[in-house]
N, CA, C and O atoms as a GROMACS GRO file, in nm:
protein
  540
    1MET      N    1  -1.125  -0.213   1.236
    1MET     CA    2  -1.199  -0.269   1.125
    1MET      C    3  -1.133  -0.398   1.083
    1MET      O    4  -1.016  -0.399   1.043
    2THR      N    5  -1.206  -0.506   1.091
    2THR     CA    6  -1.149  -0.634   1.051
    2THR      C    7  -1.212  -0.687   0.924
    2THR      O    8  -1.157  -0.779   0.862
    3ASP      N    9  -1.324  -0.631   0.883
    3ASP     CA   10  -1.389  -0.677   0.761
    3ASP      C   11  -1.324  -0.614   0.639
    3ASP      O   12  -1.283  -0.498   0.642
    4ILE      N   13  -1.314  -0.693   0.533
    4ILE     CA   14  -1.260  -0.646   0.406
    4ILE      C   15  -1.373  -0.651   0.306
    4ILE      O   16  -1.441  -0.753   0.294
    5THR      N   17  -1.395  -0.542   0.234
    5THR     CA   18  -1.492  -0.542   0.127
    5THR      C   19  -1.426  -0.604   0.005
    5THR      O   20  -1.319  -0.561  -0.038
    6ILE      N   21  -1.491  -0.705  -0.051
    6ILE     CA   22  -1.442  -0.768  -0.174
    6ILE      C   23  -1.544  -0.739  -0.281
    6ILE      O   24  -1.662  -0.772  -0.267
    7VAL      N   25  -1.500  -0.676  -0.390
    7VAL     CA   26  -1.589  -0.641  -0.499
    7VAL      C   27  -1.576  -0.748  -0.606
    7VAL      O   28  -1.468  -0.772  -0.658
    8GLY      N   29  -1.689  -0.814  -0.639
    8GLY     CA   30  -1.686  -0.920  -0.739
    8GLY      C   31  -1.608  -1.040  -0.690
    8GLY      O   32  -1.590  -1.059  -0.569
    9ASP      N   33  -1.562  -1.119  -0.783
    9ASP     CA   34  -1.478  -1.234  -0.748
    9ASP      C   35  -1.335  -1.188  -0.730
    9ASP      O   36  -1.285  -1.107  -0.808
   10ALA      N   37  -1.270  -1.236  -0.629
   10ALA     CA   38  -1.128  -1.207  -0.607
   10ALA      C   39  -1.059  -1.340  -0.577
   10ALA      O   40  -1.017  -1.364  -0.464
   11PRO      N   41  -1.048  -1.427  -0.679
   11PRO     CA   42  -0.995  -1.561  -0.655
   11PRO      C   43  -0.851  -1.563  -0.606
   11PRO      O   44  -0.807  -1.661  -0.547
   12GLU      N   45  -0.777  -1.455  -0.631
   12GLU     CA   46  -0.636  -1.453  -0.589
   12GLU      C   47  -0.613  -1.354  -0.475
   12GLU      O   48  -0.504  -1.298  -0.461
   13ILE      N   49  -0.716  -1.334  -0.393
   13ILE     CA   50  -0.707  -1.235  -0.286
   13ILE      C   51  -0.590  -1.263  -0.192
   13ILE      O   52  -0.522  -1.169  -0.150
   14ASP      N   53  -0.564  -1.388  -0.160
   14ASP     CA   54  -0.455  -1.419  -0.067
   14ASP      C   55  -0.320  -1.378  -0.125
   14ASP      O   56  -0.237  -1.323  -0.053
   15GLU      N   57  -0.299  -1.403  -0.253
   15GLU     CA   58  -0.172  -1.365  -0.315
   15GLU      C   59  -0.162  -1.214  -0.331
   15GLU      O   60  -0.054  -1.157  -0.312
   16ILE      N   61  -0.271  -1.149  -0.365
   16ILE     CA   62  -0.272  -1.003  -0.376
   16ILE      C   63  -0.238  -0.941  -0.241
   16ILE      O   64  -0.155  -0.850  -0.234
   17LYS      N   65  -0.300  -0.989  -0.135
   17LYS     CA   66  -0.272  -0.938  -0.001
   17LYS      C   67  -0.127  -0.966   0.039
   17LYS      O   68  -0.064  -0.884   0.104
   18ARG      N   69  -0.075  -1.082   0.001
   18ARG     CA   70   0.064  -1.116   0.034
   18ARG      C   71   0.160  -1.015  -0.028
   18ARG      O   72   0.254  -0.970   0.037
   19VAL      N   73   0.136  -0.980  -0.155
   19VAL     CA   74   0.223  -0.885  -0.224
   19VAL      C   75   0.214  -0.747  -0.159
   19VAL      O   76   0.316  -0.681  -0.140
   20VAL      N   77   0.093  -0.704  -0.125
   20VAL     CA   78   0.078  -0.574  -0.059
   20VAL      C   79   0.145  -0.577   0.079
   20VAL      O   80   0.204  -0.477   0.120
   21GLN      N   81   0.136  -0.688   0.149
   21GLN     CA   82   0.201  -0.700   0.280
   21GLN      C   83   0.354  -0.692   0.267
   21GLN      O   84   0.420  -0.643   0.358
   22LEU      N   85   0.410  -0.740   0.156
   22LEU     CA   86   0.554  -0.726   0.133
   22LEU      C   87   0.594  -0.579   0.138
   22LEU      O   88   0.696  -0.543   0.196
   23TYR      N   89   0.512  -0.494   0.077
   23TYR     CA   90   0.537  -0.349   0.078
   23TYR      C   91   0.540  -0.298   0.222
   23TYR      O   92   0.632  -0.224   0.259
   24VAL      N   93   0.443  -0.335   0.303
   24VAL     CA   94   0.438  -0.290   0.442
   24VAL      C   95   0.559  -0.342   0.519
   24VAL      O   96   0.622  -0.268   0.594
   25ASP      N   97   0.590  -0.470   0.501
   25ASP     CA   98   0.704  -0.530   0.572
   25ASP      C   99   0.837  -0.469   0.530
   25ASP      O  100   0.934  -0.474   0.606
   26GLY      N  101   0.843  -0.412   0.412
   26GLY     CA  102   0.967  -0.350   0.364
   26GLY      C  103   1.014  -0.235   0.451
   26GLY      O  104   1.132  -0.200   0.448
   27PHE      N  105   0.923  -0.176   0.528
   27PHE     CA  106   0.960  -0.064   0.616
   27PHE      C  107   1.041  -0.109   0.736
   27PHE      O  108   1.089  -0.026   0.813
   28GLN      N  109   1.058  -0.238   0.754
   28GLN     CA  110   1.136  -0.291   0.865
   28GLN      C  111   1.274  -0.335   0.818
   28GLN      O  112   1.322  -0.442   0.856
   29GLY      N  113   1.337  -0.253   0.735
   29GLY     CA  114   1.472  -0.283   0.689
   29GLY      C  115   1.478  -0.392   0.584
   29GLY      O  116   1.582  -0.456   0.568
   30ARG      N  117   1.370  -0.414   0.514
   30ARG     CA  118   1.362  -0.525   0.420
   30ARG      C  119   1.344  -0.474   0.276
   30ARG      O  120   1.238  -0.494   0.215
   31ARG      N  121   1.445  -0.410   0.224
   31ARG     CA  122   1.440  -0.356   0.088
   31ARG      C  123   1.403  -0.464  -0.014
   31ARG      O  124   1.331  -0.436  -0.110
   32GLU      N  125   1.450  -0.587   0.005
   32GLU     CA  126   1.421  -0.693  -0.091
   32GLU      C  127   1.271  -0.721  -0.100
   32GLU      O  128   1.222  -0.763  -0.205
   33LYS      N  129   1.199  -0.698   0.008
   33LYS     CA  130   1.054  -0.715   0.004
   33LYS      C  131   0.989  -0.606  -0.080
   33LYS      O  132   0.894  -0.632  -0.153
   34LEU      N  133   1.039  -0.484  -0.069
   34LEU     CA  134   0.989  -0.375  -0.154
   34LEU      C  135   1.015  -0.406  -0.300
   34LEU      O  136   0.928  -0.386  -0.386
   35GLU      N  137   1.134  -0.455  -0.329
   35GLU     CA  138   1.169  -0.488  -0.468
   35GLU      C  139   1.082  -0.600  -0.523
   35GLU      O  140   1.049  -0.601  -0.642
   36GLU      N  141   1.044  -0.694  -0.438
   36GLU     CA  142   0.956  -0.802  -0.483
   36GLU      C  143   0.813  -0.752  -0.505
   36GLU      O  144   0.746  -0.798  -0.597
   37ALA      N  145   0.768  -0.660  -0.423
   37ALA     CA  146   0.629  -0.613  -0.429
   37ALA      C  147   0.601  -0.521  -0.547
   37ALA      O  148   0.495  -0.530  -0.608
   38PHE      N  149   0.696  -0.434  -0.580
   38PHE     CA  150   0.669  -0.328  -0.677
   38PHE      C  151   0.728  -0.358  -0.814
   38PHE      O  152   0.836  -0.415  -0.826
   39HIS      N  153   0.654  -0.320  -0.917
   39HIS     CA  154   0.709  -0.319  -1.053
   39HIS      C  155   0.819  -0.214  -1.056
   39HIS      O  156   0.809  -0.113  -0.987
   40LYS      N  157   0.922  -0.236  -1.135
   40LYS     CA  158   1.037  -0.145  -1.137
   40LYS      C  159   1.000  -0.003  -1.180
   40LYS      O  160   1.071   0.092  -1.148
   41ASP      N  161   0.890   0.013  -1.252
   41ASP     CA  162   0.847   0.145  -1.299
   41ASP      C  163   0.727   0.199  -1.222
   41ASP      O  164   0.661   0.292  -1.269
   42ALA      N  165   0.698   0.143  -1.105
   42ALA     CA  166   0.582   0.186  -1.026
   42ALA      C  167   0.596   0.332  -0.984
   42ALA      O  168   0.705   0.381  -0.957
   43LEU      N  169   0.482   0.398  -0.978
   43LEU     CA  170   0.477   0.540  -0.942
   43LEU      C  171   0.403   0.560  -0.810
   43LEU      O  172   0.321   0.477  -0.770
   44ILE      N  173   0.433   0.673  -0.745
   44ILE     CA  174   0.361   0.714  -0.625
   44ILE      C  175   0.310   0.856  -0.644
   44ILE      O  176   0.379   0.942  -0.698
   45PHE      N  177   0.187   0.878  -0.599
   45PHE     CA  178   0.127   1.010  -0.588
   45PHE      C  179   0.076   1.017  -0.445
   45PHE      O  180  -0.004   0.932  -0.405
   46ALA      N  181   0.121   1.114  -0.367
   46ALA     CA  182   0.082   1.120  -0.225
   46ALA      C  183   0.047   1.262  -0.184
   46ALA      O  184   0.123   1.356  -0.208
   47LEU      N  185  -0.070   1.276  -0.120
   47LEU     CA  186  -0.113   1.403  -0.062
   47LEU      C  187  -0.085   1.400   0.087
   47LEU      O  188  -0.140   1.316   0.159
   48ASP      N  189   0.000   1.492   0.134
   48ASP     CA  190   0.031   1.493   0.277
   48ASP      C  191  -0.079   1.563   0.356
   48ASP      O  192  -0.180   1.603   0.299
   49ALA      N  193  -0.060   1.578   0.486
   49ALA     CA  194  -0.162   1.636   0.573
   49ALA      C  195  -0.198   1.779   0.532
   49ALA      O  196  -0.310   1.824   0.556
   50ASP      N  197  -0.103   1.850   0.471
   50ASP     CA  198  -0.128   1.988   0.427
   50ASP      C  199  -0.183   1.995   0.285
   50ASP      O  200  -0.212   2.105   0.237
   51GLY      N  201  -0.198   1.881   0.219
   51GLY     CA  202  -0.250   1.879   0.082
   51GLY      C  203  -0.145   1.894  -0.025
   51GLY      O  204  -0.178   1.908  -0.143
   52ALA      N  205  -0.017   1.893   0.013
   52ALA     CA  206   0.091   1.902  -0.086
   52ALA      C  207   0.105   1.767  -0.156
   52ALA      O  208   0.106   1.662  -0.091
   53LEU      N  209   0.117   1.770  -0.288
   53LEU     CA  210   0.130   1.649  -0.367
   53LEU      C  211   0.276   1.618  -0.395
   53LEU      O  212   0.351   1.704  -0.441
   54ALA      N  213   0.315   1.495  -0.368
   54ALA     CA  214   0.450   1.446  -0.402
   54ALA      C  215   0.433   1.334  -0.503
   54ALA      O  216   0.344   1.250  -0.488
   55THR      N  217   0.518   1.332  -0.605
   55THR     CA  218   0.517   1.225  -0.704
   55THR      C  219   0.659   1.176  -0.723
   55THR      O  220   0.755   1.250  -0.706
   56ASP      N  221   0.671   1.048  -0.758
   56ASP     CA  222   0.804   0.990  -0.769
   56ASP      C  223   0.795   0.849  -0.826
   56ASP      O  224   0.688   0.789  -0.828
   57LEU      N  225   0.908   0.798  -0.873
   57LEU     CA  226   0.922   0.655  -0.893
   57LEU      C  227   0.933   0.593  -0.754
   57LEU      O  228   1.012   0.640  -0.672
   58ILE      N  229   0.857   0.491  -0.727
   58ILE     CA  230   0.862   0.432  -0.594
   58ILE      C  231   1.000   0.375  -0.564
   58ILE      O  232   1.045   0.380  -0.450
   59SER      N  233   1.066   0.320  -0.665
   59SER     CA  234   1.198   0.261  -0.641
   59SER      C  235   1.298   0.364  -0.588
   59SER      O  236   1.395   0.328  -0.522
   60ASP      N  237   1.274   0.493  -0.615
   60ASP     CA  238   1.361   0.597  -0.560
   60ASP      C  239   1.343   0.613  -0.409
   60ASP      O  240   1.424   0.680  -0.345
   61ARG      N  241   1.240   0.554  -0.354
   61ARG     CA  242   1.212   0.563  -0.210
   61ARG      C  243   1.250   0.437  -0.132
   61ARG      O  244   1.246   0.437  -0.009
   62PHE      N  245   1.286   0.331  -0.202
   62PHE     CA  246   1.312   0.204  -0.135
   62PHE      C  247   1.411   0.215  -0.020
   62PHE      O  248   1.384   0.169   0.090
   63GLU      N  249   1.525   0.277  -0.045
   63GLU     CA  250   1.628   0.283   0.058
   63GLU      C  251   1.578   0.359   0.181
   63GLU      O  252   1.596   0.313   0.294
   64ARG      N  253   1.516   0.474   0.158
   64ARG     CA  254   1.465   0.555   0.270
   64ARG      C  255   1.357   0.480   0.347
   64ARG      O  256   1.356   0.480   0.470
   65TRP      N  257   1.266   0.415   0.274
   65TRP     CA  258   1.159   0.341   0.341
   65TRP      C  259   1.216   0.225   0.422
   65TRP      O  260   1.178   0.207   0.538
   66ALA      N  261   1.304   0.147   0.364
   66ALA     CA  262   1.360   0.031   0.434
   66ALA      C  263   1.440   0.073   0.557
   66ALA      O  264   1.434   0.008   0.661
   67ASP      N  265   1.514   0.183   0.544
   67ASP     CA  266   1.596   0.230   0.655
   67ASP      C  267   1.515   0.296   0.766
   67ASP      O  268   1.566   0.315   0.877
   68SER      N  269   1.391   0.331   0.739
   68SER     CA  270   1.311   0.405   0.836
   68SER      C  271   1.276   0.322   0.960
   68SER      O  272   1.254   0.378   1.067
   69GLN      N  273   1.271   0.189   0.946
   69GLN     CA  274   1.232   0.102   1.057
   69GLN      C  275   1.100   0.151   1.119
   69GLN      O  276   1.079   0.138   1.239
   70ARG      N  277   1.015   0.207   1.035
   70ARG     CA  278   0.888   0.264   1.081
   70ARG      C  279   0.793   0.153   1.127
   70ARG      O  280   0.773   0.054   1.057
   71ALA      N  281   0.737   0.171   1.244
   71ALA     CA  282   0.644   0.073   1.299
   71ALA      C  283   0.507   0.093   1.235
   71ALA      O  284   0.428   0.176   1.278
   72VAL      N  285   0.481   0.016   1.131
   72VAL     CA  286   0.354   0.029   1.059
   72VAL      C  287   0.284  -0.107   1.053
   72VAL      O  288   0.347  -0.212   1.063
   73LYS      N  289   0.154  -0.101   1.035
   73LYS     CA  290   0.079  -0.224   1.014
   73LYS      C  291  -0.022  -0.199   0.903
   73LYS      O  292  -0.064  -0.086   0.878
   74SER      N  293  -0.060  -0.307   0.838
   74SER     CA  294  -0.155  -0.297   0.728
   74SER      C  295  -0.296  -0.322   0.779
   74SER      O  296  -0.318  -0.402   0.871
   75ARG      N  297  -0.390  -0.253   0.718
   75ARG     CA  298  -0.532  -0.273   0.746
   75ARG      C  299  -0.602  -0.276   0.611
   75ARG      O  300  -0.628  -0.171   0.552
   76PHE      N  301  -0.634  -0.395   0.562
   76PHE     CA  302  -0.698  -0.408   0.432
   76PHE      C  303  -0.844  -0.364   0.443
   76PHE      O  304  -0.920  -0.420   0.522
   77ILE      N  305  -0.881  -0.264   0.364
   77ILE     CA  306  -1.016  -0.208   0.367
   77ILE      C  307  -1.101  -0.266   0.254
   77ILE      O  308  -1.216  -0.303   0.276
   78ALA      N  309  -1.044  -0.275   0.134
   78ALA     CA  310  -1.119  -0.328   0.020
   78ALA      C  311  -1.022  -0.388  -0.081
   78ALA      O  312  -0.909  -0.343  -0.097
   79VAL      N  313  -1.070  -0.492  -0.150
   79VAL     CA  314  -0.992  -0.556  -0.257
   79VAL      C  315  -1.085  -0.580  -0.375
   79VAL      O  316  -1.197  -0.629  -0.359
   80THR      N  317  -1.038  -0.544  -0.493
   80THR     CA  318  -1.110  -0.572  -0.617
   80THR      C  319  -1.014  -0.640  -0.712
   80THR      O  320  -0.900  -0.596  -0.728
   81GLN      N  321  -1.059  -0.746  -0.775
   81GLN     CA  322  -0.978  -0.813  -0.877
   81GLN      C  323  -1.062  -0.826  -1.003
   81GLN      O  324  -1.178  -0.869  -0.997
   82ALA      N  325  -1.004  -0.790  -1.116
   82ALA     CA  326  -1.068  -0.806  -1.247
   82ALA      C  327  -0.967  -0.874  -1.338
   82ALA      O  328  -0.890  -0.808  -1.407
   83GLY      N  329  -0.968  -1.006  -1.336
   83GLY     CA  330  -0.871  -1.080  -1.417
   83GLY      C  331  -0.731  -1.058  -1.364
   83GLY      O  332  -0.700  -1.092  -1.250
   84GLU      N  333  -0.645  -1.002  -1.449
   84GLU     CA  334  -0.504  -0.982  -1.412
   84GLU      C  335  -0.476  -0.843  -1.357
   84GLU      O  336  -0.359  -0.803  -1.350
   85VAL      N  337  -0.578  -0.768  -1.319
   85VAL     CA  338  -0.557  -0.639  -1.252
   85VAL      C  339  -0.633  -0.642  -1.119
   85VAL      O  340  -0.735  -0.709  -1.105
   86ALA      N  341  -0.581  -0.567  -1.023
   86ALA     CA  342  -0.644  -0.562  -0.892
   86ALA      C  343  -0.622  -0.424  -0.830
   86ALA      O  344  -0.534  -0.349  -0.871
   87ASN      N  345  -0.706  -0.394  -0.732
   87ASN     CA  346  -0.698  -0.268  -0.661
   87ASN      C  347  -0.719  -0.298  -0.513
   87ASN      O  348  -0.808  -0.376  -0.477
   88VAL      N  349  -0.637  -0.238  -0.428
   88VAL     CA  350  -0.648  -0.257  -0.284
   88VAL      C  351  -0.656  -0.120  -0.218
   88VAL      O  352  -0.575  -0.032  -0.249
   89ILE      N  353  -0.752  -0.102  -0.129
   89ILE     CA  354  -0.752   0.016  -0.042
   89ILE      C  355  -0.696  -0.033   0.091
   89ILE      O  356  -0.749  -0.126   0.153
   90LEU      N  357  -0.590   0.033   0.134
   90LEU     CA  358  -0.513  -0.013   0.249
   90LEU      C  359  -0.500   0.098   0.352
   90LEU      O  360  -0.461   0.210   0.319
   91GLY      N  361  -0.532   0.066   0.477
   91GLY     CA  362  -0.495   0.154   0.586
   91GLY      C  363  -0.350   0.125   0.620
   91GLY      O  364  -0.315   0.012   0.655
   92PHE      N  365  -0.264   0.226   0.609
   92PHE     CA  366  -0.121   0.212   0.637
   92PHE      C  367  -0.099   0.283   0.770
   92PHE      O  368  -0.069   0.402   0.775
   93ASP      N  369  -0.114   0.207   0.877
   93ASP     CA  370  -0.123   0.264   1.010
   93ASP      C  371   0.012   0.271   1.079
   93ASP      O  372   0.083   0.171   1.090
   94ASN      N  373   0.047   0.391   1.124
   94ASN     CA  374   0.171   0.415   1.196
   94ASN      C  375   0.148   0.378   1.343
   94ASN      O  376   0.080   0.451   1.416
   95SER      N  377   0.204   0.268   1.386
   95SER     CA  378   0.180   0.218   1.522
   95SER      C  379   0.234   0.312   1.628
   95SER      O  380   0.181   0.317   1.739
   96ASP      N  381   0.340   0.388   1.597
   96ASP     CA  382   0.398   0.480   1.694
   96ASP      C  383   0.314   0.606   1.711
   96ASP      O  384   0.315   0.668   1.817
   97ASN      N  385   0.241   0.645   1.605
   97ASN     CA  386   0.162   0.767   1.608
   97ASN      C  387   0.047   0.752   1.509
   97ASN      O  388   0.063   0.781   1.391
   98LEU      N  389  -0.069   0.707   1.557
   98LEU     CA  390  -0.182   0.683   1.468
   98LEU      C  391  -0.225   0.808   1.392
   98LEU      O  392  -0.285   0.797   1.286
   99GLU      N  393  -0.193   0.926   1.446
   99GLU     CA  394  -0.228   1.050   1.376
   99GLU      C  395  -0.146   1.068   1.248
   99GLU      O  396  -0.184   1.147   1.162
  100ASP      N  397  -0.036   0.996   1.236
  100ASP     CA  398   0.049   1.004   1.116
  100ASP      C  399   0.034   0.876   1.035
  100ASP      O  400   0.132   0.808   1.006
  101SER      N  401  -0.089   0.846   1.000
  101SER     CA  402  -0.118   0.727   0.920
  101SER      C  403  -0.164   0.770   0.781
  101SER      O  404  -0.188   0.888   0.756
  102TRP      N  405  -0.176   0.673   0.692
  102TRP     CA  406  -0.208   0.700   0.552
  102TRP      C  407  -0.315   0.605   0.502
  102TRP      O  408  -0.335   0.498   0.560
  103VAL      N  409  -0.382   0.644   0.397
  103VAL     CA  410  -0.473   0.557   0.324
  103VAL      C  411  -0.415   0.543   0.184
  103VAL      O  412  -0.395   0.643   0.114
  104ASP      N  413  -0.388   0.421   0.143
  104ASP     CA  414  -0.328   0.393   0.012
  104ASP      C  415  -0.431   0.329  -0.080
  104ASP      O  416  -0.505   0.240  -0.039
  105VAL      N  417  -0.434   0.375  -0.203
  105VAL     CA  418  -0.507   0.307  -0.310
  105VAL      C  419  -0.400   0.247  -0.399
  105VAL      O  420  -0.324   0.319  -0.464
  106ILE      N  421  -0.393   0.115  -0.401
  106ILE     CA  422  -0.283   0.044  -0.465
  106ILE      C  423  -0.334  -0.033  -0.586
  106ILE      O  424  -0.430  -0.110  -0.576
  107ALA      N  425  -0.271  -0.010  -0.700
  107ALA     CA  426  -0.305  -0.083  -0.823
  107ALA      C  427  -0.200  -0.191  -0.845
  107ALA      O  428  -0.080  -0.169  -0.826
  108LEU      N  429  -0.247  -0.309  -0.885
  108LEU     CA  430  -0.158  -0.421  -0.914
  108LEU      C  431  -0.191  -0.480  -1.049
  108LEU      O  432  -0.304  -0.469  -1.098
  109VAL      N  433  -0.091  -0.543  -1.110
  109VAL     CA  434  -0.110  -0.616  -1.235
  109VAL      C  435  -0.034  -0.747  -1.223
  109VAL      O  436   0.072  -0.754  -1.162
  110LYS      N  437  -0.091  -0.851  -1.283
  110LYS     CA  438  -0.024  -0.981  -1.283
  110LYS      C  439   0.054  -0.994  -1.413
  110LYS      O  440  -0.004  -0.999  -1.522
  111VAL      N  441   0.187  -0.998  -1.402
  111VAL     CA  442   0.276  -1.004  -1.517
  111VAL      C  443   0.361  -1.131  -1.505
  111VAL      O  444   0.423  -1.155  -1.401
  112ASP      N  445   0.363  -1.210  -1.609
  112ASP     CA  446   0.441  -1.334  -1.609
  112ASP      C  447   0.412  -1.419  -1.486
  112ASP      O  448   0.503  -1.479  -1.428
  113GLY      N  449   0.286  -1.423  -1.446
  113GLY     CA  450   0.244  -1.507  -1.335
  113GLY      C  451   0.263  -1.449  -1.196
  113GLY      O  452   0.232  -1.515  -1.097
  114ALA      N  453   0.315  -1.326  -1.187
  114ALA     CA  454   0.342  -1.265  -1.056
  114ALA      C  455   0.269  -1.132  -1.042
  114ALA      O  456   0.271  -1.049  -1.134
  115TRP      N  457   0.206  -1.111  -0.928
  115TRP     CA  458   0.142  -0.983  -0.900
  115TRP      C  459   0.248  -0.880  -0.863
  115TRP      O  460   0.339  -0.909  -0.785
  116LYS      N  461   0.235  -0.760  -0.919
  116LYS     CA  462   0.326  -0.648  -0.890
  116LYS      C  463   0.244  -0.522  -0.868
  116LYS      O  464   0.145  -0.498  -0.937
  117ILE      N  465   0.284  -0.442  -0.771
  117ILE     CA  466   0.222  -0.311  -0.750
  117ILE      C  467   0.276  -0.217  -0.856
  117ILE      O  468   0.397  -0.203  -0.873
  118THR      N  469   0.184  -0.151  -0.929
  118THR     CA  470   0.225  -0.059  -1.036
  118THR      C  471   0.205   0.086  -0.998
  118THR      O  472   0.267   0.174  -1.057
  119ASN      N  473   0.118   0.112  -0.900
  119ASN     CA  474   0.089   0.249  -0.863
  119ASN      C  475   0.039   0.253  -0.720
  119ASN      O  476  -0.035   0.166  -0.675
  120LYS      N  477   0.082   0.356  -0.649
  120LYS     CA  478   0.033   0.381  -0.514
  120LYS      C  479  -0.010   0.527  -0.509
  120LYS      O  480   0.072   0.617  -0.529
  121THR      N  481  -0.137   0.549  -0.483
  121THR     CA  482  -0.188   0.684  -0.462
  121THR      C  483  -0.230   0.690  -0.316
  121THR      O  484  -0.310   0.608  -0.271
  122ALA      N  485  -0.177   0.786  -0.242
  122ALA     CA  486  -0.197   0.788  -0.098
  122ALA      C  487  -0.244   0.925  -0.051
  122ALA      O  488  -0.210   1.028  -0.108
  123ALA      N  489  -0.324   0.923   0.056
  123ALA     CA  490  -0.365   1.045   0.123
  123ALA      C  491  -0.337   1.028   0.271
  123ALA      O  492  -0.362   0.922   0.329
  124HIS      N  493  -0.285   1.134   0.332
  124HIS     CA  494  -0.266   1.132   0.477
  124HIS      C  495  -0.402   1.108   0.540
  124HIS      O  496  -0.503   1.162   0.492
  125SER      N  497  -0.408   1.030   0.646
  125SER     CA  498  -0.537   0.990   0.703
  125SER      C  499  -0.620   1.109   0.752
  125SER      O  500  -0.742   1.096   0.766
  126THR      N  501  -0.558   1.224   0.777
  126THR     CA  502  -0.636   1.342   0.816
  126THR      C  503  -0.720   1.392   0.700
  126THR      O  504  -0.814   1.470   0.720
  127ARG      N  505  -0.689   1.348   0.577
  127ARG     CA  506  -0.764   1.390   0.459
  127ARG      C  507  -0.871   1.287   0.422
  127ARG      O  508  -0.945   1.307   0.326
  128ALA      N  509  -0.879   1.178   0.495
  128ALA     CA  510  -0.976   1.071   0.468
  128ALA      C  511  -1.028   1.018   0.601
  128ALA      O  512  -0.996   0.907   0.643
  129ALA      N  513  -1.109   1.099   0.667
  129ALA     CA  514  -1.152   1.069   0.803
  129ALA      C  515  -1.218   0.932   0.816
  129ALA      O  516  -1.201   0.866   0.918
  130TRP      N  517  -1.292   0.889   0.716
  130TRP     CA  518  -1.362   0.760   0.723
  130TRP      C  519  -1.265   0.643   0.734
  130TRP      O  520  -1.303   0.536   0.781
  131ALA      N  521  -1.140   0.662   0.691
  131ALA     CA  522  -1.044   0.552   0.690
  131ALA      C  523  -0.939   0.563   0.799
  131ALA      O  524  -0.844   0.485   0.802
  132LYS      N  525  -0.956   0.658   0.890
  132LYS     CA  526  -0.858   0.672   0.998
  132LYS      C  527  -0.852   0.545   1.082
  132LYS      O  528  -0.954   0.478   1.102
  133PRO      N  529  -0.733   0.512   1.130
  133PRO     CA  530  -0.722   0.396   1.220
  133PRO      C  531  -0.791   0.425   1.353
  133PRO      O  532  -0.803   0.540   1.395
  134HIS      N  533  -0.835   0.320   1.415
  134HIS     CA  534  -0.899   0.332   1.546
  134HIS      C  535  -0.800   0.288   1.653
  134HIS      O  536  -0.736   0.183   1.640
  135SER      N  537  -0.788   0.368   1.757
  135SER     CA  538  -0.693   0.333   1.863
  135SER      C  539  -0.745   0.226   1.953
  135SER      O  540  -0.677   0.186   2.047
   0.00000   0.00000   0.00000
């Protein structure tokens, strides 16, 4: 899927996508990219393949995520911007094993001129068949 659904006007789509891409790039040993992308109080809610819910401060995961060196790529599905808030639906595709991919719903807010991710709600791609990556 190469098309991105844009709801309404999204005049800052390039910057919003850049910030979300920082999060994805952080999995390649780049903790500083995670720190730039996320608000310090950002939260995560994630449903795994079995439906178990995990919640946490995202900053508590930075070290583990950066150290994982996980081969992932981003697939932007939809972007919505309403003034200083935005929402991105992202395919978080595991390049090593597409069956272990995720769909993220990411909320952002623009604070002091900078976009920051404030919340990530994720479902394992087996729970969202329409958003599964294509091999």
